[in-house]
N, C-alpha and C positions, 0 to 999 in steps of 0.2 A: 498151438494147433494150426494156425495159419498166420501169414504175414500181417494181415490187417485186423487182427482180432481186437487190439486195443482201440483202434480207430472206430471199429464197429460198436464196441461197448460204450465209448463216449457218445457216439451218435445216438445209440439207443437210450442212453440216460437223458440226453437233451430232448429227444423225441418224447420220452415218457413225461418229463417235466412240462413240456408244452401242452400235452394232452390233459394230464390230471390237474394242472394248475387252472385250467378252464373250468373244471368241475369243482374242486375244493383244494385250496392251497395247503390245507392241513393234512392232505393225503401223503405228502412228502415221498414221492416214488424213489426207489433205489434199484438199479439194474446191475446184475452181474451175470457172467457166463460160466457155465460148468461144462467141462469136456471130459468124457469117459472114453479112454482108449479102448478101441474094439479088440485089439490083438494083444493086450497085456493082462497079466494076472493082477488081482486086486492088491496083492502085497507088493507089487512093483511101485517104487516111488513116483514113477512117471505115468501111472495108470489114471490119475485124476489131475486135471488142470483147472485152476480157478483164475478167472480174469475179472478184476485186476488182482495181481499177486499180493497186493497190500490189503486185500479184503480181510475183515475180522474173522472170517471163517477159513479154516485150513483144509487142504485137500484130503487129509486123513479123515475128516469128519464125514466125507462122502464116499469113503472107500468101499462100503458094503452095499452100495445101491444095486449093482448088478445081481448080487446074491439075493437081495431082498426081492428084486423083480422075478428071479427064478423061483423063489418060494411062493410068490403069488400064482405062478403058473401051476405049481403043484397043488395049491389050494383049489384052483379052478377045476382040476381033474381033467379027464379026457374030454376033448371037444368033438363036436359033430364033424365028421369028414365032409368037406366041401370040395368037389372036383371042378377044376377050371379047364377051359378049353386050351389055354396056352400055359406052358410051364412058367413063364415069367409072371403071369397073374398070381399063381400060387406062391411064388417067392415074395412077390410084393405084399400079398396079404399077410404072410407069416412075419415079414419084417415090420409091417404096420402093427401087428398084434404085439410084437416084442417091444416096439417103441412105446406103445401105450402102457405096457407094464413098467417100463423104465420111468416113464413120466409119473406114474402112480407111486413108484418107489421113491423117486426124488421128492415128490410132494410130501410123502409121509416122513422122510428124513428131515426135510426142512421144518416140518411141524415139531418134530422132536427136538431139534436144535434150538428153535426159537423158544419152546417151552422150558427147556433146560436152562437157557440163558435169561429167561424171564424178560424177553424183549417185547416191546409194544409194536409188533409187526405182523402183517398178514402176507404170506408168501404164495406166489402163483408161478407155475412152471409151464413152459411150452412143451409140445411133443418133440422129442429129440430129432435132430437132423444129422445124417451121416455126412461128415465133411473132413476130408484128409485123414481118414482113419480114426476119427473121433465121433462119438455121439455128442453133439453140441446141444445143450439145453439153455434157454434163456430164462432167467429167474427175475421176476419183478416183485419187490416188496413195498407194501403201503402201510401207513400208520394204522394200527388195528382200531384204535378208538374212533378215528375219523371214519374209517371204512364201515365199522359196525354201527355207526350212528344212524345210518339210513335204513329205511324199511326194506326187507328182503322178502321175496316171494317164497311161500312154503313149498315143500316138496323137494325133489332131487335137483341138483345143480352140478355142473361140470363143464367140460370143454365146449359143449354146444347148448348148455342150459344155464344162461345167466340168471342170477337171482336179484339183481339190481342194476341200475345204470353204471355205477362204478365197476361192478363185476363184468358187465358187458364190455365196458371200455378196456378192461384188462384183457379179455379174450380177443378183442379186435387188435389191441397193441401187440400181443404175442403172435397173432396171425400175421401181422405186418412184418415183424422181425423174422419169422420163419420164411416168409415169402422172399424177403431181401437176401437171406442166407442162401436159399435155394437158387435164386437167380445169380448170385455171385459165384456159386459153385459151377455154373454153366457159362458164365461170362468170361471174356478175355481178361478184363482188368482185375477180377476177383475182389472188387471193393463193394461190399453191400451198401445199397442206397436206401435210406429211409426218408423219402421226400414227399410223402403224402400229407396233405393239409390237415392240421390238427382238427379243425371243425368237421372235415370229411370223415376222419376216423370216428368222431363222436356220432356222426350221422349213421355210420355203419353199426356202431354200438346200439343206437336207438332202434335200428331195424332188427338187430339180434333180439333185443328185449321185446319188441312187438311180436316177433315170431314166436317167442316163448309164451307170450300172454294170449295169443289169438287162438280161438277154438279150432282144433284140427291142424294147428301149425300152418295156417294159410299165409303165403307170401303176399306182399303188396299192401299190407294194412298201413304201414308207416307212411308210404307215399300217397295212399288214398286219403289219409287224414291231412297230409300236407295240401293236397289238391282241393279238398273241401274248405280248409281254413283260408285258402288264398282267394276264395270267391266272396263276392258280396251279393246280397239279394235286395234289389230295389234300393241300393245305396247303403244298406245297413250291414254292419259287421256280423259275421256268423257267430252266434252264441247258441249253445244247446248241448245236449248230452246224448251219447251213444253207448248202449249197454252191449257188452260182448258176451255171447253165450251160444251154445248149440241150439238148434231149433227146438221149440217146445221144452225149453229148460224149466225144470220144476221151480226154480227160485225166481222166475220172471213171470209176472202176472200180465197177460196180454190185455191191451186196451183197444187197439185197432190193428187189424191184420190186413195187409195188402194182398189183393188177389194175385198179383204178379210181383214177386220180389224184385227190388231194384238193385242192379249190380253196384257194388261199392265203387267201381271205376267210373260210374256215371256221376261225376262230381257235382254237376249242376243240379241234378235231381235230388241228390242227398242234401245239398246245401238248402234247397227249397223245403225239403221235408223237415229240416232242423227247426223251421219256424213253428212246427207243431209241438215241439218239446217245451215242457214247462214244469218246474219243480222236480219232483221225483220221476216224472214221466219222460222217457227218452226214446230215441230210436233203438230198435232191437236188431242186432246184426250178428252173424256167425263169422265175420271177417271176410266174407265173400259177397253177401247180399244183405240188404236191409229188408226185412219182411214185416215191419209194422212198428207200432208203438207199444210200450209196456213199462212196467216199473218193478223194481226188485222188492221182494218181501222183507219184512223187518227181521232183524237179527234173532229175535226170540222165536221166530216161526220155525216149525219143524222142517220146512222145505229150504231153509236158508243155506246158502253156500256163498263164500266170498267170490265176488265177480269183479272183472276188470271193466272199467268204464273210460271212455274218452270224453273229456269236457272241452268243448270249443269255447275259448274265453274271449278272443278278439281277432281282428284281422291278422292272419299269419300266426296266430297263437293258439295252442291247445295243450292239454295236460293228460297224461296217462295215470290212472289211479287204480288201486286194487284194494278192495275191502275198506275203502275210505282213506287209504294212505296214498299220497302222491309219489309215484315212482320217478317221473321226469316231467319237465316242462319243455315245450318246444316253442321257440320264438324265432321267426324268420328262418325256418328250416334248420335250426340249431338246437339240439337237445342240451338241456342243462338240468342240474339237480334242483329239487324244490328249494326255494328260498322264501320262507315265510317270515313271520315275526322273529325278531332276534330272541334267542333263548337266553334266559337269565344266567344259567350255569356256564354256557359257552362264552357269553360276554364277560362274565367275571373271570373266567380262566384266561381269556386273551388280555384283559386289562392288567391282571397280575403279572402276566408274562412280559408285557411291554413296560408297565409302570410298577415295579416291585415295591415301591415305597408307599403306594396307596393302600390305606387300611380298609376294613370292611365297610365302614360308614361312607368312605369316599367312593367305593365301588358301587354301593347302593345309590348314591347321589348321581354318578355318571350313568347308571342304568336307567334312572328316571328320565334323564335327558335323552338317552338313546331311544327309549320307548316313545317319547314325544316326537323325535325325528322320524322314527319308523312309521308313524301314523300319517305322515304327509303324503297325500295322494298324488301330488304333482311332482314328487321327487325332491330330494334335498341332500345335503351333506354336512355332517358334523365332524370337524377335524379336531382331535384332542392331541396336543403337542406340548412337551416340556419347554419347547422354544417358542411358545405362542407370542410372547412379547417381542423378541427380536424379529420373528417372522412377520408380525404385523407391521413392523417398521420397514423391513426389507420389501414387503409387498404393498407399501402404502399407496402406490400409484394404481394398483389393481384391486383395491378393496375399500371399504368404509371403516376407518378406525373409529373405535368408540372409547369413551372413558372407561377404564377397567372396572368391571362390576361382576359379582357372582351371577351366573346364568341360572334362570329358573325355567320351568317348563312353559308357562304362559308366554314369557318373553321369547323363548326359543321358537315357539309357534309363530310369533310375529316376525322374528328376525330371519327365519328360514323361508319366508314367503317370497323373497327375491332370489334371483339366480346367484350362485356362488356358495361357498362354504361358510359355516360359522366356526370361527377359530377360538378355541378355549384351551386353558391349561388343565392338567389333571385335577387341579383343585376346583375347577369349574369356573374360574375367572375368565370372562370373555374380553378379547382385545380387538376383534374385528368381525365384521359381517360382510356378506357378499364377496367373499374372497375368491379371486380367480387363481387357482393353484397352478404352479408351474412345475418344472422337473424335466430331467433328461429322458429322452426316448428309451424305452425298454422293451425287450422281447416278451415281457410278462403281460403286455396289453392284450386286448381281445377286440378284434375288428368288428365282431358282431354286437358288441355293447356300445353304449352311447359315450358322448364326450365327457359326461360327469364321471363315469366309472374310470375311463382311461386316464383322465387328468389326475384322479386320486391315486391310481396305480403309479403313475410317473412321480407324483409328489412323494409318496411314502417310500418309494424305491431310492430316491436320491436325497431325502431329508437327512441332515446331520444330527437331528434330534429324534429321540424316541417318540413315535406318534402312532395314532390309531385313527383311521378314517371310517366312519359309519356312512355308507353310501346307500341312499334310497333312490332307486330308479323309478321312472314314471310307469314302467310296466309292472311295478310291484316287487321287483327283486331287491333284496337287502343283503349287502356284503359288508363284512368286517375285514378291513385291510390293515393289518398291523405291520409296522416297519420291521419288527423283529424277525419276521419270516422272509424278509427280502435282503438281509445282510449276510 
């Protein structure tokens, strides 16, 4: 298609890994390019180009996309005539309409291929971009089980309607790829550049999600919440709830109504009003103004309707929830997926992946220890490694070695009260406490997270032994970092 297509595809793959690894490493993104020749018939062998050429999908599997797109046009039927003042406007609108049909056809084709092959993948396609005689589509695939594990908003979803934070991140990623291709088409060097900061992409995804959730699709809600969370009132952190709904919403019972609604951009006033919230009672906002206090009716009430709420949890921290489900957590202006208590089935799956010799009884035993670690409010780390004994010897100058003994929950609670990791074997035998983990620097780190998280990432990335780190951060985040996903 063009000279630098392989370089762009590799750049897009690394870009996707950097973004989605910050959300959930189990998403395992895979990016490829699809080129549909504009001037060739579908039976022409060169009518479809797949990059990379070694991809498991063949060009022939995408040969009928343009015919499928044309059939969608027939199904739509005659469209309303729209007259434009300039002929180029009409051509541009017609091209955009055709590109949307091609995108829809590509998406349907990918769904059929994945279903036929019984792959555990979710596919997303960008709107085509005309480049050197080809309609270029960027396709990103994510692990379906990991993607579907998160709560999604009900109703329609699409190119501008994200249903979850991972979906919003996909849309933001595809937007960046299309932008880079468009700029390369007009630049002298023709080399697409994907240089946007990963966290900035996630901030864009957070804004997309907030735009979807806000009543009337009001812009600025995300940044308003950032501004409110950054303020203190008389030295105290901001804590409270804000209900999002149109004015006089039937599912919101008013408690106190302001005579003059306060603009949401007035961060200091909103921060002060948060002091009035308590329990179920929160500020009521239409994403533009706050017009009082109220609370949502119970689910069994005839007026009930799932509502979006913003929960300010601490300084620079807040959460977006819908119908009781957490859609995203924002810490220091960085959106992340909700990380609550470790789930038993997910923990067991990861343990069996990293330590295939551990039986069900052993998994239950490690699960009990992980639960105890996850309950530490000050943060801690449990490192499970087949090389716990030699690693305790290697790190003897940066840990407290102990006489080997089976770890129990009460002992773990005491051992994890000091800084550093608790180092145990998959059998549960402990060899060291207060371990300062080392490891080589890696791009898989996250500058927005603390030293505990990043040291664990470095350690499991470079460890010669199969290992699993259970990282509990002081802000309540819980991460499972298995070495198997870093090799």
